[in-house]
C-alpha positions in Angstrom: 4.6 -23.0 12.8 6.1 -22.7 9.4 5.7 -26.4 8.8 2.0 -26.3 9.7 1.6 -23.4 7.2 3.4 -25.4 4.5 1.2 -28.4 5.1 -1.9 -26.3 4.9 -0.8 -24.9 1.6 -0.1 -28.4 0.2 -3.6 -29.5 1.3 -5.0 -26.5 -0.6 -3.0 -27.4 -3.7 -4.5 -30.9 -3.6 -8.0 -29.5 -3.3 -7.4 -27.3 -6.3 -6.1 -30.2 -8.3 -9.1 -32.3 -7.4 -11.4 -29.5 -8.5 -9.6 -29.0 -11.8 -9.9 -32.7 -12.5 -13.6 -32.6 -11.8 -14.2 -29.6 -13.9 -12.0 -29.7 -17.0 -12.0 -26.7 -19.5 -14.0 -28.7 -22.1 -16.8 -29.1 -19.5 -16.8 -25.4 -18.6 -16.3 -23.8 -22.0 -19.9 -24.1 -23.1 -21.2 -22.2 -20.0 -18.6 -19.5 -20.6 -19.7 -19.1 -24.2 -23.3 -18.9 -23.2 -22.6 -16.3 -20.6 -20.6 -14.2 -23.0 -23.2 -14.3 -25.8 -25.3 -11.2 -26.5 -28.5 -13.2 -26.2 -27.7 -14.4 -22.6 -30.6 -13.3 -20.4 -28.4 -13.1 -17.3 -27.2 -9.7 -16.2 -26.0 -8.5 -12.8 -26.4 -11.9 -11.2 -23.9 -13.8 -9.0 -23.4 -17.5 -10.0 -21.9 -20.3 -7.9 -20.8 -23.3 -9.9 -19.0 -26.4 -8.7 -18.8 -30.1 -9.6 -22.4 -31.3 -9.7 -24.0 -28.1 -8.5 -24.9 -24.6 -9.7 -26.9 -21.8 -8.1 -27.7 -18.2 -8.9 -28.6 -15.2 -6.8 -30.4 -12.3 -8.6 
């Protein structure tokens, strides 16, 4: 059982590394700056962002 758990964690690590490669900081920083700016019209919304997709729920 411990081996299966370790394998599951290593698969998760791979997924995180793939996600990080697909969304480097220089691609994300402009969105962060926009969201932190005083003129940003978004307030109290939940955002979901991933490689090639974004959605918002008011």
